[in-house]
Each structure stands twice: as C-alpha cells, then as structure tokens.
N, C-alpha and C positions, 0 to 999 in steps of 0.2 A: 524582566519579567515579571508584573507581581503577581502574587499565589490567583488572583481572584481574574487572571487576564489569559493562563495557560492553558495550553488547547484539549477539548473536551477528546473524548475517543471516539464522538458521532463527527466533531470534524479534523483530525488525524486519518478517521478511514473517508472523510472527502473530502482529501486532497493527495492522499493515494492515490484514489480509484481513482482517482483524474487526471491521471497519467499512467500512462505505459512502468514507468518506472521510477521510482525518488528514491536518491542518495542521502543515506543518513544524514550530514554536511546540511541537503538542502534543507531537510526537517526541522534543524537544529538552526537554521536561520531564516525559515518562514513561520517559528513561532516565538525566538527570541531566543532559545535556551541556552543554557551556560556549555560552553564550547569544552569546558573539560573534565564531563562530569562520564562515568560509565559505569553502567548498569547491568546486572547480568539476569537474561533471560532464558527460560527453561520452555521445552515442548516433548511430549513424549521419548522422555532421557536424556533429550538430546540440549545438551547447553550449549547457551554462546553469551559474546560479552556484545553491547551494546554503547554508542558512547553517545548515549542522550542521561537527561535524569531522572530518576526512581520512579518518578512521576508518573512519567510519557513510556521507559521502556514498560510499566506494566501495564497500558493501552495497549505496546506494539503486542507484547506479549499474551491479550486478550483476543489482539484480533488474529494473529497468528494463528493459536489453539483453535479460533473459531473457522480456520481456514478460509478467513477474511479475504489476507496476503497470505503472500512469501514470501523468503530471505533468502540475500545472494550473502554468502557466507565470502571472508576473502578469501583471495588464496595466495598469500604474501607473506602472510606469517604462520604461524604455526599454532597459537589458539585460534577457538574458533571463534571467530570478529566479525558483528553483521555491516555490514559498507553499504548494502541497501534494500528496500524493499519492496513489492508487486502485487499492483492485486491480484486477487483468483477470479477474480470474474469478470469476465469483459463487459461492458457494459455495449446493451446494445446501437446505441449509434455508432459509437467504436464499429464496430463490425459491416453497419451501414458505410459505413464513409471508407470500406474497404473493399465492399463491393462496390460500390459508385451509386448505391443506393442512399437515397434519403427514409425509406422506411416507412415510407408510402403504395400502397399496392389497390389500384384498383378496383371497386365491388366487383366485377366479372372474370376477374385474377384471380385463382387459385395459388394458394403461397408455391407447389412445387411448379409450379410452372406457367408456363402459354393459354391465357382467356382461351372459351372454349366461344 
C-alpha cells in the first residue's frame, strides 16, 4: 500500500469502534499493512509490542492513551504483545440493539419509564 493510502487516525478509530473487538491481524488485512512489521507502544509506564508498522502503531498508541480503545495482551507469550483492540465507548446504537430498541421514544414517554 502506498504511503498516501495508509489509514488515518480517524479511519483506524472508525474501523475499531464499528466492532466490539478487532484482532491486530484484521487491522493488517483491512488496511493492507506489512505482515512482518513489529513496533512498540507505551502508555502510563506499560510497554507492549504490536504487529503493525511504526506509523500505524503510533496512531494506535494515541487512541490508547486517550482512552478511546483498550488493548488485549497475549497470554501465550511472556512478552507483552497486543493481539487485539476494542473500543472503550460503546456506541449508542449498539446499546439500543441489545435492549431491543431503535432509540426512538414517543414524545409523551419519559426516558426512565412509562408514559404518564
């Protein structure tokens, strides 16, 4: 993938927040990134390795530092390796789908209960 077609921070954020969990391998496939790349990311004294090129790893680190996404570390190796990421804020439409609602409330219905 050429340098001008690589993902922006906003497109990476949009991709991650559109799903409940995204494996690092899926990020590489989605954005056609180099499979053999490895970078280091840090947050609050925690350092971890991630299988992404440095440019994309820095974007992931920025989102992690701003608490926009969380990371899952591998339990299979002794080194801290990020195997997946997940959004920290659940989109409203995801919550509404879980409750069987589409987010619409009639005007005469209060948000916490029944209509009066």
